[in-house]
C-alpha positions in Angstrom: -37.9 17.3 9.7 -34.8 17.4 7.7 -34.4 16.4 3.9 -32.6 13.8 3.2 -29.3 14.8 1.3 -28.5 13.0 -2.3 -25.4 12.1 -3.3 -23.9 14.0 -6.2 -24.2 12.5 -9.9 -21.5 9.6 -10.2 -21.1 9.3 -6.2 -22.4 6.7 -3.6 -24.1 7.7 -0.6 -20.7 8.0 1.3 -19.2 10.6 -1.3 -16.9 8.0 -3.1 -17.2 7.6 -6.9 -19.3 4.8 -8.4 -17.6 2.2 -10.0 -19.1 3.4 -13.3 -17.5 6.7 -12.9 -14.0 5.2 -12.3 -11.1 5.4 -14.7 -8.9 2.3 -15.5 -5.9 4.2 -13.6 -8.5 4.6 -10.6 -9.4 1.0 -10.7 -5.4 0.3 -10.9 -5.0 2.2 -7.5 -7.8 0.4 -5.9 -6.6 -3.1 -6.7 -2.9 -2.0 -5.9 -4.3 -0.9 -2.5 -6.1 -4.3 -1.8 -2.7 -6.2 -2.9 -0.7 -3.8 -0.7 -3.0 -4.2 2.3 -2.4 -7.8 1.9 1.4 -7.5 1.8 1.3 -5.0 4.7 -0.9 -6.9 7.1 0.2 -10.6 6.2 3.7 -10.5 4.4 2.1 -12.5 1.7 4.5 -13.1 -1.2 4.1 -10.5 -4.0 3.7 -12.8 -6.9 0.9 -14.8 -5.1 -0.8 -11.4 -3.9 -0.4 -10.3 -7.7 -2.0 -13.6 -9.0 -4.8 -13.7 -6.5 -5.7 -9.8 -7.1 -5.4 -10.3 -11.0 -8.3 -13.0 -10.6 -10.7 -10.4 -8.7 -13.6 -9.2 -10.4 -13.3 -6.0 -12.5 -9.6 -6.6 -12.7 -10.0 -6.6 -16.7 -11.2 -2.7 -16.4 -7.9 -1.7 -14.4 -4.8 -0.3 -16.1 -2.8 -3.5 -15.3 0.7 -1.7 -16.4 -0.1 1.2 -13.7 -1.3 -1.7 -11.1 2.0 -3.6 -11.7 4.0 -0.5 -11.1 2.3 0.6 -8.1 2.2 -2.9 -6.5 5.7 -4.2 -7.3 7.3 -0.4 -7.3 5.8 0.2 -3.7 6.9 -3.4 -2.4 10.4 -3.0 -3.9 10.5 0.9 -2.5 8.7 0.2 0.6 11.7 1.2 3.0 12.4 4.4 0.8 8.8 5.5 0.7 8.3 4.9 4.4 11.5 7.3 4.8 9.9 10.0 3.1 6.4 9.5 5.1 7.7 8.9 8.5 8.8 12.7 9.1 5.3 14.0 8.3 3.6 11.7 10.7 2.6 12.5 14.3 2.8 8.9 15.5 4.7 5.9 14.8 4.3 4.1 11.5 3.3 1.1 13.3 0.4 2.8 14.6 -1.0 4.0 11.0 -3.9 1.9 9.9 -2.5 -0.5 7.0 -5.0 0.9 4.4 -3.9 4.6 5.2 -0.3 3.4 5.1 -0.8 1.6 1.7 -2.5 4.8 0.2 0.4 7.1 1.2 2.8 4.4 -0.5 0.8 4.9 -3.5 0.7 8.6 -3.5 4.4 8.5 -2.6 5.3 6.2 -5.3 3.3 8.4 -7.9 5.0 11.4 -6.9 8.2 9.9 -7.6 7.7 8.0 -10.6 4.2 8.8 -12.5 5.1 12.5 -13.4 2.6 12.2 -16.2 0.0 12.1 -13.3 -0.3 16.0 -12.1 0.4 16.2 -8.3 -3.3 17.4 -7.4 -4.5 14.7 -9.2 -2.3 12.0 -7.5 -3.4 13.6 -4.0 -7.3 13.7 -5.1 -7.2 10.0 -5.9 -5.3 8.8 -2.9 -7.9 11.0 -0.8 -10.5 9.1 -2.6 -9.3 5.7 -1.8 -8.8 6.5 1.8 -12.5 7.7 2.1 -13.7 4.5 0.2 -11.6 1.9 1.9 -10.2 3.5 5.0 -11.2 4.6 8.5 -13.7 7.5 9.2 -11.1 10.3 9.1 -8.3 8.5 7.6 -8.7 10.5 4.2 -7.8 13.7 6.4 -4.7 12.4 7.4 -3.7 10.9 4.0 -4.5 14.3 2.7 -2.1 16.0 5.3 0.7 13.8 4.9 0.6 13.7 1.1 0.3 17.5 1.0 3.4 18.0 2.8 5.4 15.4 0.7 4.1 17.0 -2.6 6.3 20.0 -2.2 9.5 18.0 -1.6 9.1 15.5 -4.5 7.2 17.7 -7.1 8.4 21.2 -5.9 8.5 22.9 -9.2 4.9 21.4 -10.1 3.4 22.5 -6.8 4.9 25.7 -6.7 3.7 26.8 -10.2 0.2 25.2 -9.5 0.1 27.3 -6.2 1.4 30.6 -8.1 -1.6 30.2 -10.8 -4.1 30.0 -7.8 -2.7 32.8 -6.0 -2.9 35.2 -9.0 -6.7 34.4 -9.3 -9.5 36.6 -7.3 
């Protein structure tokens, strides 16, 4: 008989963080992901998506400034973000799940514009989003793509971080 594995403190049974353990920025990413999904799937008007999302339960706990930047910036720069992502894909962009596509937009956008957020935090947050909202192994795909993108967009930071970890036993 096998023993049931209990989730770590602050995590759900699936390994995702419990809502109570999430920061305002993490919540902003979640709401931005939901809004970007609506944009990618239904091509709804960004203003309508924004109004709908702001009315969702729990939005008041999100960092609304970060949410605004992620939603409107990702939509505005979607073609540029896709141009960064596509070379790292092993399939056509149209074959990527809209959830993983939106998560990669969030990651690429933050690499470019949220330089106050360390690259590893961006990567980890995006992996968490993909685990919670994406397909079974979608987080692995997001991890691979964003790990490939980070050195291009945050080269000095990534190299400094990797040099520090190489120097440790």
